TIKE-399844 format. One line per 10 residues: their letters; for each residue y, z, x of C-alpha. Coordinates in pm, 1 decimal, always signed. Each point is the difference from the previous one (the first is absolute). Last residue first. Example, Ala and Ser with C-alpha at 12.3 -4.5 7.8 and 13.67 -1.06 7.14 Angstrom:
SA) -106.0,+714.0,+1367.0 | -344.0,+66.0,-137.0
***
This chain:
KKDPYCKGQS) -2019.1,+1225.2,+325.2 | +74.5,+335.8,-136.7 | +19.1,+175.7,+336.1 | +324.4,+88.8,-26.4 | +80.0,+170.5,-318.6 | +330.4,+84.9,-14.0 | +119.4,+304.5,-187.1 | +355.7,+98.5,-172.4 | -126.6,-116.0,-340.4 | -244.0,-242.8,+35.1
ASNGLLTADC) -262.4,+124.4,-299.5 | +271.9,-43.9,-225.1 | +9.2,-328.0,+61.9 | +314.3,-233.4,+117.6 | +337.0,-187.8,+53.2 | +255.1,+307.8,-79.5 | -213.4,+164.4,-321.5 | +283.4,+217.4,-226.5 | -56.1,+146.0,-298.2 | +269.9,+129.7,-260.3
TGTSMGNEKV) +253.0,+289.6,-32.5 | +297.6,+64.2,-219.8 | +338.0,+94.9,-53.6 | +201.6,-268.8,+116.1 | +377.3,-120.6,-34.6 | +90.8,-245.9,-196.2 | +341.1,+227.6,-89.6 | -260.8,+250.2,-222.8 | -278.1,-192.1,-116.8 | -172.3,-285.4,+184.9
TSDVSNNADE) -287.0,+157.2,+169.2 | -212.5,+108.7,-331.5 | +21.1,-368.0,-109.6 | -138.2,-115.9,+354.1 | -286.0,+204.2,-41.9 | -1.7,-145.6,-347.1 | +28.0,-322.6,+129.1 | -287.6,+39.6,+231.9 | -269.2,+163.2,-198.2 | +47.3,-255.8,-284.8
RNKEFFTHNV) -40.3,-292.9,+297.9 | -305.7,+173.0,+98.7 | -119.0,+60.0,-354.2 | +109.2,-415.3,-33.8 | -138.3,-130.7,+304.9 | -322.5,-170.3,-229.8 | +258.8,-180.8,-160.9 | +163.5,-218.9,+363.6 | +358.4,-97.9,-130.1 | +181.2,+328.0,+202.9
SPLESTLCET) +347.9,+76.7,-72.3 | +244.1,+55.3,+287.6 | +75.5,+369.3,+38.9 | +289.0,+201.1,-94.1 | +247.8,+117.4,+211.3 | +233.8,+303.6,+100.0 | -241.7,+125.8,+230.3 | +95.8,+263.9,+235.6 | -165.1,+373.9,+31.0 | -345.9,-106.4,+229.7
KVKVRRNEDE) -336.9,+100.2,+38.3 | -213.6,-150.6,+200.5 | -361.1,+28.9,+95.2 | -148.9,-206.3,+315.8 | -252.9,-230.5,+93.4 | -28.5,-89.6,+299.0 | -251.2,-346.6,+136.0 | -111.4,-29.6,+379.1 | -368.9,+26.2,-79.9 | +61.2,-264.6,-288.0
HTFHEEEPDS) +98.2,-315.4,+253.3 | +355.4,-106.8,+76.5 | +171.0,-237.9,-186.1 | +283.3,+59.7,-207.5 | +116.4,+367.9,+75.0 | -92.4,-83.2,+407.8 | +112.7,-337.3,+46.9 | +330.6,+158.7,-156.9 | +38.7,+242.8,+314.0 | +63.5,+344.6,-148.1
SFLSEESINV) +109.0,+139.2,+371.3 | +63.8,+446.4,+14.4 | -360.4,+66.0,+222.8 | +54.4,-332.1,+147.0 | +260.0,-35.8,+123.2 | +39.5,+345.6,+92.1 | -292.4,+44.8,+208.9 | -377.3,+58.2,+47.7 | -230.3,-170.4,+174.6 | -267.3,+215.7,-85.4
CTANEIEISG) +21.3,+376.5,-241.0 | -279.1,+169.9,-28.5 | -70.3,+163.7,-376.9 | -326.5,+182.6,+217.3 | -240.2,-175.3,-327.9 | +202.9,-275.1,-145.6 | +88.6,-190.0,+317.0 | +312.1,-177.6,+20.4 | +168.9,-295.8,+34.7 | +71.4,-134.3,-436.4
NAECEDKLNL) +424.8,+79.1,+75.9 | -96.3,+264.1,-315.3 | -241.0,+167.7,+117.8 | +178.7,+100.0,+382.5 | +308.0,+129.7,-263.9 | -318.4,+160.4,-198.0 | -67.9,+220.2,+301.4 | +337.3,+56.9,+126.3 | +61.9,+266.9,-273.1 | +312.6,+77.7,+73.6
THSQPAETGD) +204.1,+285.1,-253.6 | -172.1,+309.0,+141.2 | +191.9,-132.4,+365.7 | -173.5,-9.3,+313.2 | +133.8,-125.5,+366.5 | -211.9,-189.7,+169.6 | -96.3,+133.6,+356.8 | +65.0,-194.2,+319.4 | -175.4,-314.9,+91.4 | +277.7,-168.1,-24.3
KVAAINAMIA) -149.7,-279.6,-280.8 | -76.6,+261.8,-150.3 | +306.7,+152.4,-16.3 | +164.7,-298.1,-146.4 | -224.5,-45.9,-287.5 | +34.2,+333.4,-76.7 | +375.9,-12.1,+33.2 | +2.6,-364.9,-192.5 | -182.7,+249.0,-288.0 | +203.7,+272.2,+5.8
AHEEKLRLAA) +335.4,-222.2,-91.1 | -201.0,-204.8,-271.1 | -51.8,+353.6,-128.6 | +324.0,+110.3,+45.5 | +168.0,-340.1,-198.9 | -284.3,+55.8,-261.0 | +139.6,+326.5,-114.8 | +345.6,-147.0,-12.7 | -27.2,-273.1,-242.3 | -271.8,+254.3,-187.1
EEFAAANQMS) +322.6,+226.7,-6.9 | +255.0,-212.6,-81.1 | -255.3,-190.5,-270.9 | +176.2,+200.5,-327.1 | +342.8,-79.4,+148.6 | -80.4,-377.8,-18.1 | +23.5,-72.1,-353.4 | +260.9,-225.5,-72.3 | -181.9,-242.0,+310.0 | -316.4,+27.0,-252.2
HRVINVIIDH) +249.0,-144.7,-321.5 | +93.0,-355.5,+258.8 | -320.9,-69.8,+146.8 | -198.1,+26.8,-341.4 | +273.2,-160.3,-166.7 | +15.8,-310.0,+315.1 | -437.2,+38.1,-32.9 | +18.7,-99.6,-398.2 | +211.4,-285.7,+74.1 | -127.8,-136.1,+240.9
NREVYPLRSR) -356.4,-5.6,-220.9 | -120.7,-380.7,+47.9 | -2.8,-17.9,+361.1 | -106.6,+322.4,+73.0 | -296.8,-49.2,-254.0 | -130.3,-325.0,+232.0 | +43.3,+132.3,+329.2 | +12.2,-344.1,+160.3 | -2.8,+40.1,+371.2 | +293.8,+173.2,+182.9
EAVLRRLNSA) +321.9,-184.0,+114.7 | +227.3,+16.3,-355.9 | -93.5,+421.7,-12.7 | +342.8,+103.4,+117.3 | +188.3,-292.6,-140.5 | -178.7,+8.9,-427.2 | +115.5,+397.6,+7.0 | +387.1,-92.0,+137.8 | -11.4,-274.3,-287.0 | -162.0,+236.1,-213.8
TVPMQKAIEL) +287.5,+235.2,+21.0 | -20.1,+361.1,+108.4 | -198.1,-28.3,+380.0 | -150.9,+308.4,+128.6 | +60.1,-50.8,+349.4 | -312.4,+199.6,+147.0 | -71.4,+100.0,-302.1 | -78.8,-436.6,-50.6 | -190.5,+25.9,+341.3 | -241.1,+321.7,-56.4
IVKNPLIFGT) -145.5,-143.5,-325.7 | -9.9,-304.0,+119.5 | -172.4,+97.2,+331.2 | -285.3,+176.5,-310.2 | -55.1,-336.1,-156.6 | +133.2,-50.3,-419.1 | -216.1,-140.5,-188.4 | -313.4,-139.2,+251.9 | -1.7,+382.4,+155.8 | +6.1,+183.9,-315.4
SEDEARALID) -360.4,-158.2,-92.0 | +20.0,-199.7,-337.7 | -169.2,+77.6,-290.8 | +372.5,-95.9,-231.1 | +60.9,+356.6,-170.1 | -119.6,+157.5,+318.0 | +125.5,-182.6,+229.2 | +351.0,+2.3,-209.0 | -7.1,+428.7,+32.0 | -52.5,-12.6,+316.4
RWECLGSVVA) +268.4,-196.9,+85.3 | +274.1,+124.3,-203.9 | -129.0,+293.6,+123.0 | -8.8,-116.1,+327.7 | +397.6,-95.8,+42.8 | +106.9,+333.7,-145.0 | -144.3,+182.7,+256.1 | +141.8,-251.2,+275.2 | +350.1,+37.0,-147.4 | +19.8,+325.9,-1.1
LQQGNFGAGR) -114.7,+38.9,+349.0 | +328.7,-206.2,+102.8 | +197.7,+192.6,-199.9 | -129.3,+314.5,+175.8 | +25.7,-156.3,+294.2 | -229.0,-249.0,+249.1 | -136.0,+38.6,+331.7 | -244.5,-259.3,-22.1 | -282.9,+207.6,+178.3 | -90.1,+198.1,-252.9
LGKIHLYSDE) -45.3,-324.1,-263.2 | -183.9,-237.0,+223.7 | -345.8,+23.3,-159.1 | +105.3,+180.9,-369.6 | -140.0,+361.5,-46.3 | +375.5,+147.9,-113.6 | -52.5,-184.6,-337.0 | -310.3,+256.5,-25.5 | +278.9,+281.6,-38.2 | -10.8,+119.3,-363.2
TLLEKEYLKM) -378.7,-114.6,-17.4 | -169.8,-272.6,-216.2 | -293.7,-72.6,-84.7 | -253.6,-194.9,+267.2 | -351.1,-97.2,-242.5 | -296.3,+234.8,+121.0 | -278.1,-137.4,+99.4 | -300.0,+242.6,+92.3 | -123.0,+58.1,+339.9 | -395.0,+202.8,-73.3
CVNYSRQYVE) -73.1,-363.5,+225.4 | +158.0,+28.1,+323.4 | -90.9,+386.9,+41.1 | -385.0,-73.5,-30.6 | +31.4,-332.5,+228.6 | +161.0,+264.9,+221.1 | -263.3,+262.9,+3.5 | -312.1,-295.7,+44.4 | +232.5,-120.4,+362.8 | -56.4,+393.5,+63.9
LLPDDSSESE) -398.6,+32.1,-96.5 | -50.7,-329.5,+239.6 | +232.4,+202.6,+267.9 | -207.0,+322.7,-29.5 | +255.2,+249.6,+158.6 | -269.3,+243.0,+199.0 | +201.6,-84.2,+318.5 | -173.3,-143.0,+325.8 | -35.3,-307.8,-68.9 | -247.2,-305.3,+100.4
KSLAFLKIRL) -229.6,+54.0,-371.4 | +336.7,-9.6,-186.2 | +73.3,-350.0,+157.3 | -304.8,-128.9,-29.5 | -56.1,+72.2,-353.8 | +373.4,-124.1,-61.4 | -39.5,-329.7,+159.7 | -345.2,-28.7,-192.2 | +189.2,+43.1,-264.6 | +284.5,-192.3,+130.9
LDYIYLLYHT) -203.8,-336.9,+3.2 | -156.2,+56.2,-307.0 | +318.0,+48.7,-170.7 | +80.6,-366.5,+164.6 | -316.3,-190.0,-130.5 | +93.0,+110.2,-394.8 | +355.5,-127.6,+97.1 | -65.4,-334.1,+96.9 | +70.6,-247.0,-238.8 | +196.5,+249.7,-194.1
DERGYRIMVD) +364.4,-55.2,+152.4 | -121.2,-344.0,+61.7 | -104.9,-134.8,-317.5 | +443.3,+95.6,-119.7 | +46.6,-207.3,+331.9 | -236.1,-307.8,-144.8 | +135.6,-31.2,-349.8 | +287.4,-29.1,+154.0 | -102.7,-260.9,+208.5 | -135.8,-148.1,-289.4
PLPRVRWDAN) +299.1,-9.8,-245.3 | +26.2,+241.4,-298.5 | +120.6,-170.6,-344.1 | +190.5,+229.6,-38.5 | +269.6,+122.0,+266.8 | +41.4,+397.9,-85.5 | -167.0,+90.8,+318.4 | +367.7,-96.4,+187.9 | -79.7,+17.6,+361.7 | +47.9,+241.3,+219.6
QYEKNATVEC) -294.3,+63.7,+182.1 | -60.6,-357.9,-24.7 | +102.4,-81.8,+354.5 | -270.2,+297.1,+120.0 | -267.4,-272.7,+8.0 | -293.4,+265.6,+236.8 | -91.2,-88.1,+274.7 | -422.1,+51.1,-8.2 | -137.2,+165.4,+303.6 | -189.0,+210.5,-258.4
LQQLLYQLSY) -8.4,+321.2,+114.0 | +333.8,-55.4,+251.5 | +227.5,-280.9,-209.1 | -117.4,+183.3,-322.2 | +106.3,+366.2,+51.5 | +289.0,-143.5,+181.1 | +107.9,-264.7,-329.0 | -71.5,+360.9,-179.0 | +242.7,+161.1,+103.8 | -58.0,+351.0,+198.8
RELKLVRSAQ) +146.0,-115.6,+355.7 | -132.6,+164.9,+328.2 | -325.1,+186.6,-125.8 | +49.8,+389.7,-34.9 | -312.8,+8.2,-176.2 | +101.2,+222.4,-283.5 | +338.8,-266.3,-21.3 | -232.5,-279.2,-9.0 | -219.8,+207.7,-324.9 | +237.3,+59.6,-183.9
GTDFMNCVYI) +56.9,-424.8,+0.5 | -358.5,-18.5,-84.6 | +29.7,+226.2,-285.4 | -325.7,+62.6,-173.5 | +26.5,+159.8,-343.3 | -224.4,+157.1,-222.9 | +237.8,+35.6,-390.4 | +297.0,-249.2,-65.2 | +129.6,-0.4,-287.6 | +138.2,-298.4,-202.3
GFDRQLWVID) +286.0,+15.6,-340.7 | +8.4,-357.1,+94.3 | +326.8,-79.2,+95.3 | +152.0,+374.1,+139.2 | -345.8,+98.3,+60.4 | -103.4,-244.3,+231.3 | +394.7,-23.0,+166.7 | -58.0,+326.4,+88.4 | -353.9,-50.7,+228.6 | +182.8,-315.4,+159.7
RDAGHLVKKK) +218.5,+189.4,+108.0 | -154.2,+246.4,+176.4 | -287.3,-221.8,+76.2 | +81.6,-76.0,+365.9 | -378.6,-204.2,+22.4 | -226.8,+27.4,-324.3 | -335.4,+39.7,+33.8 | -147.0,+144.6,-348.2 | -328.1,+194.2,-18.0 | -211.0,-4.6,-319.0
TPDKFVERLY) -170.7,+364.9,-70.4 | +339.9,+142.3,-149.8 | +51.9,-245.4,-287.4 | +366.2,-13.1,-24.1 | +21.1,-322.3,+134.9 | -320.0,-134.0,-216.3 | +170.3,+90.1,-328.6 | +328.5,-132.1,+14.8 | -94.6,-357.6,+134.1 | -112.9,-125.7,-420.0
TGVHDRLKLT) +361.7,+161.9,-218.0 | +280.5,+79.7,+373.6 | -57.2,-424.1,+55.2 | +42.3,-83.1,-427.8 | +435.0,+31.9,-43.2 | +12.2,-98.8,+304.4 | -226.8,-314.0,+40.4 | +287.4,-284.6,+9.8 | +160.9,+190.3,+317.2 | -315.4,+176.3,+113.4
DVIFDENRTS) -119.3,-368.5,+69.9 | -290.9,+227.9,+169.8 | -174.9,-186.9,+414.2 | -343.5,-5.3,+3.7 | -238.7,+5.3,+309.0 | -379.4,+32.5,+24.9 | -276.0,+162.1,+186.9 | +57.8,+279.5,+145.7 | +294.4,+68.0,-278.0 | +311.1,-68.2,+19.5
IQMLCTLGQF) +353.3,+0.9,-222.7 | +304.6,-67.1,-20.3 | +235.8,+99.0,-231.9 | +254.3,-234.6,-56.8 | +386.0,-19.2,-179.6 | +46.5,+339.6,-23.0 | +402.6,+75.2,-139.2 | +290.6,+205.1,+139.8 | +172.0,+303.9,-170.5 | +351.4,-213.5,-104.4
SRYQNHELDV) -155.8,-366.8,+38.6 | +105.4,-306.6,+183.5 | +4.9,+186.7,+405.4 | -285.3,+190.4,-115.1 | -358.4,-204.8,+59.2 | -286.1,+67.2,+83.7 | -372.9,-86.2,+152.5 | -259.0,+261.5,+20.2 | -300.2,+46.7,+189.6 | -319.4,+83.0,-83.1
AFENVSSLKA) -341.3,+31.7,+157.2 | -316.9,+104.5,-141.2 | -304.6,+280.0,+19.3 | -332.6,+103.8,-190.0 | -65.0,-365.8,-149.2 | -126.4,-18.9,-371.9 | +294.4,+134.5,-147.1 | +170.7,-316.6,+149.7 | -170.1,-237.7,-90.7 | +76.7,+104.6,-391.1
ALEKLGKVEE) +359.2,+77.7,+69.5 | -10.8,-335.6,+135.5 | -125.2,-152.1,-284.6 | +222.0,+115.9,-251.0 | +307.7,-86.7,+233.7 | -176.4,-360.2,-56.1 | -44.7,-15.9,-369.9 | +386.8,+154.4,+39.6 | +146.3,-338.5,+140.7 | +137.2,-5.4,+297.9
VLKFPTCEMP) -211.6,+51.3,+230.1 | -20.5,-163.0,+352.2 | -371.9,-11.3,+113.4 | -117.7,-61.4,+363.7 | -343.6,+21.3,+134.4 | -38.0,+34.6,+353.7 | +50.9,-295.9,+249.2 | +339.0,-175.1,+24.3 | +22.0,+413.4,+104.0 | -170.3,-0.7,+275.6
PPKVPVLNEI) -312.7,+229.1,-45.4 | +56.5,+356.8,+8.6 | -71.9,+259.2,+334.6 | -294.4,+193.3,-76.2 | +8.1,+411.0,+161.6 | -272.6,+138.7,+65.2 | -7.4,+322.3,-61.4 | -220.1,+303.7,+198.5 | +249.3,+170.5,+114.0 | +147.7,+22.6,-293.9
NDKDVFDLVS) -299.1,+174.5,-190.9 | +39.5,+30.3,-402.1 | +157.3,+266.6,-165.8 | +382.1,-158.7,+68.2 | +287.7,+245.2,-139.1 | +78.5,-100.8,-356.1 | -116.2,+360.4,-185.3 | +168.7,+201.7,+369.2 | +297.6,-94.5,-164.2 | -69.4,+155.0,-290.2
FKELPHIFRQ) +33.7,-35.7,-345.0 | +109.5,+42.7,-303.8 | +399.0,-37.8,+65.3 | -85.2,-371.9,+56.8 | +42.9,-84.4,-347.9 | +308.2,+73.7,-9.8 | +204.9,+276.7,-203.0 | +371.3,-33.9,-69.7 | +248.2,+294.0,-30.5 | +176.6,+264.2,-200.8
GDESKELWVH) -186.3,-39.8,-326.0 | -131.2,+407.3,+12.9 | -333.5,-133.6,+24.0 | +16.9,-299.4,+252.4 | +36.9,-336.8,-118.4 | -277.8,-259.7,-89.2 | +28.6,-379.0,+179.5 | +51.2,-280.4,-146.0 | +338.1,+63.5,-133.7 | +123.7,-32.7,+351.2
EFPVNSNDVV) +347.5,+34.0,-152.0 | +300.0,-81.4,+206.3 | +302.6,+268.4,-30.4 | +319.1,-130.3,-213.5 | +279.9,-255.2,+68.1 | -140.3,-287.5,-155.5 | -146.6,-265.5,+171.6 | -326.5,-33.9,-199.6 | -138.4,-396.3,+67.1 | -199.0,-216.4,-243.5
LNYHYQPKRL) -97.3,-334.0,+154.7 | +33.1,-247.1,-217.6 | -202.4,-299.3,+210.8 | +263.6,-236.1,+93.1 | +312.4,+263.5,-60.9 | -109.9,+284.9,+233.0 | -184.6,-254.3,+212.2 | +385.3,-90.6,+90.6 | +26.8,-407.9,+76.4 | +3.3,-141.9,+284.0
THVHFSVKPK) +326.4,-179.9,+77.6 | +64.9,+217.2,+259.3 | -288.5,+37.9,+202.8 | +62.2,+309.6,+178.2 | -121.3,+91.6,+373.1 | -128.7,-333.1,+75.4 | -222.4,-113.9,+236.8 | +206.2,-212.2,+302.9 | -224.0,-112.5,+240.7 | +66.0,+117.4,+382.5
TEDGKKKEKM) +164.7,-263.0,+241.6 | -167.8,-183.8,+249.1 | -46.1,-381.5,-152.0 | -102.1,-167.5,+318.1 | -311.1,-162.6,-329.6 | +111.6,+137.6,-335.3 | -79.6,+275.3,-153.6 | -70.0,+61.9,-352.2 | +262.9,+95.4,-258.0 | -82.2,+362.5,-119.3
IKLFGDEGEE) +8.4,+92.7,-383.9 | -244.6,-317.0,-149.7 | -26.8,-110.2,-351.3 | -382.3,+23.0,-70.8 | -60.8,-331.7,-166.4 | -308.5,-69.8,+223.8 | +162.1,-257.3,+237.3 | +245.4,+240.0,+71.9 | +359.5,+11.2,-117.4 | +210.0,+7.5,+250.1
KLVRHFEDVL) +215.1,-358.3,-28.0 | +59.3,+42.9,-388.5 | +12.2,+371.5,-32.1 | +263.8,+10.0,+252.4 | +146.1,-319.2,-164.7 | +76.3,+171.1,-322.2 | +63.0,+384.1,+144.4 | +293.1,-213.9,+186.6 | +127.5,-186.8,-323.7 | -20.0,+395.6,-192.7
EDVLELVDEN) +184.4,+155.3,+354.4 | +245.1,-299.8,+27.2 | +104.1,+20.0,-435.5 | +34.4,+377.0,+40.4 | +233.0,+35.2,+239.5 | +177.6,-336.0,-176.2 | +13.0,+256.8,-214.6 | +118.3,+292.0,+159.4 | +257.0,-180.3,+188.2 | +95.5,-132.3,-325.7
ANVIWEYADD) +45.3,+366.8,-133.6 | +132.3,+150.8,+337.9 | +299.8,-254.0,-67.1 | +75.4,+24.2,-361.5 | -8.9,+408.6,+81.3 | +207.3,-102.2,+283.2 | +301.7,-190.8,-210.1 | -100.5,+278.1,-356.8 | +101.3,+323.0,+274.5 | +287.6,-183.9,+91.3
IDSPFSSGTG) +92.9,-115.1,-377.2 | -40.9,+362.0,-126.0 | -198.0,-62.6,-329.5 | -320.2,+2.0,+178.4 | -289.2,-196.9,-148.9 | -287.3,+237.9,-81.6 | -329.1,+82.9,+230.1 | -315.3,-83.3,-215.4 | -347.0,+159.9,+141.3 | -310.2,-237.5,+146.0
WIHDSSGIKN) +252.4,-231.1,+120.8 | -104.2,-265.5,-203.9 | -201.3,+11.7,-328.6 | +200.7,+397.8,-12.8 | +291.6,-224.9,-85.9 | +342.9,+166.9,+46.8 | +175.0,-228.7,+208.3 | -115.8,-310.7,-155.4 | +144.7,+99.9,-282.5 | +307.5,+180.9,+97.5
LMSQSKRTLE) +64.8,-334.4,+223.1 | +4.9,-192.6,-300.6 | +199.5,+234.5,-259.0 | +239.3,-3.0,+284.8 | +17.7,-454.1,-5.8 | -13.6,+12.1,-354.4 | +338.3,+251.7,-25.6 | +180.4,-234.5,+309.1 | -99.6,-314.2,-119.9 | +174.2,+142.8,-386.0
EILHRFEPFN) +269.4,+126.2,+171.2 | +18.9,-342.0,+234.4 | +60.2,-205.7,-292.4 | +250.7,+183.8,-209.3 | +169.1,-1.9,+295.1 | +20.4,-370.5,+6.1 | +93.2,+30.9,-374.5 | +246.6,+290.5,+49.6 | +242.8,-220.6,+244.9 | +120.2,+205.4,+284.7
YHFRFNDDSP) -383.3,+23.4,+135.5 | +91.0,-357.4,+193.8 | +249.9,+83.1,+168.4 | -257.8,+295.4,+189.8 | -234.0,-216.5,+59.3 | +229.2,-259.8,+139.1 | +110.2,+241.7,+223.8 | -349.6,+87.3,+137.2 | -254.4,-134.1,-139.0 | -37.0,-315.4,-268.3
ISQLSISLDS) -326.5,-20.1,-201.2 | -144.5,-321.4,+120.1 | -144.1,+14.0,+308.9 | -279.6,+268.6,-240.2 | -81.5,-236.6,-196.1 | -128.7,-207.6,+330.8 | -193.0,+275.4,+168.6 | -112.3,+86.1,-342.7 | -177.5,-388.0,-29.7 | -173.5,-7.4,+328.9
LHHNIDM) -130.7,+422.4,-48.3 | -187.0,-202.8,-309.3 | -126.8,-320.0,+247.6 | -56.1,+168.2,+284.8 | -216.6,+267.6,-260.2 | -245.4,-268.7,-145.2 | +24.8,-235.4,-297.9
***
């Protein structure tokens, strides 16, 4: 019997139940009343089972007792189920239509003749099972500093010793005569041997090949929207003769074992572009520490090229037009479609050739310049400094929540600021336990909107977020969020001073912007850090802290598209402390996150004391990787 038949029977049965005055009349008779009470009990039991189903929702949401809230709960639940069905049906049809001849799933539709619209690449595949679950990836999201277990510690135990400290920058500067260097352009990718490394055997073979060469190019593809600290999804490596792509999700536990030594080997040159983030991702996920690196992004800066991106270098030096539509793709997708493999290969295939050309340019610049500074040495010094960075987990400070983009210009009072603080703590604890980015749990703009309107009932909160894209953790935790808002509002006095300071800083920044526009001298403020504001806007020149195209809207707005779908270069992390968490976390049903859930729940327990007010602190991140805190890397791609 199909679903339509069931629905038809249900509709007929419902029509037999009296309504309005007829219902009230029949309800006077015990036989009818007992049947209705039994039907009510069974219905509530069924709705509770549906609402608490981790299988359907990920986290449960009990059926409310209030009649108005119950009605909205049913409406929202129906909408969620229908939306989920629509997504699954769309995904099914998409797979049927877009599966290539080789069986790989395409992520981008082929462009039809006459279709001038750009093909869309999925930043986030909603139906994709998280690799943390699929591969049983163990992560440590606890609120303690990151332990670099593969490094020695100093004698006083206060710091980790990077293997690069044993060497001088001069140890890595080219000894060969660059003047006589003849760069050889690599053959087209179609003519170059390629290996997709998905098994340990292939990883061993790759390590052996890298041990036999003097230099190799490296790049990483990363995802941080669906994990707390971020996940390295792919590692692309190219030698002069071959290209490799390593599935670092499937081989996460083995990458460090086989590649750690070759990356640390000071006799082998590693060529990367815009390596600031790649360096710390390698440390975080694989315990890999790089020695002897040439960063072509830093070389572009020293040469003062028109642009610093890899896309620009490919176009200018290799006459290759890079397809950057996959820059923001969901790199967790498996199996990898051919077009994404090609994109990944492209990032390293030409990099050794670019490395040769840039060294020649740097050498020529040194001969032309009257300065005693050696441009090539400067590039190696900068690359050395990048390698020396160590990954750090974000830890809480008392004022970290103040760094949310858009907060300073929001003009919040103490009560509203307390709500921001409370929501930041809740989303941080939940994000750690579920291994999600805080932006996926509760985006910045939603926090600011909730704090602005301060809804104190679940129905008001639902109306507030109803027009936004799906926020599953918000939808399943309306009651918890409302409790946080209520208790935070009672703690307003503790945030009045911070609210006043934010308004003063905002006024000072706007005065500076107005002064810059008018060409007059900008007023000074000891609390103002204009460079931070520029970096938060993503429109910066990091070295000189130069801000361009500044406006109040650009500095203080928080676009949901930015929070959900921008490239990692523009994502920021902040730390938060709150004093208003009042409710326990929803359960997490993934066994390999047991430790994180325990830590999170312990943290909640420690905060829910004395009238439900928080006394503890916990870690937080606003959709990003610690390497990107307060920085942009416009030369990365």
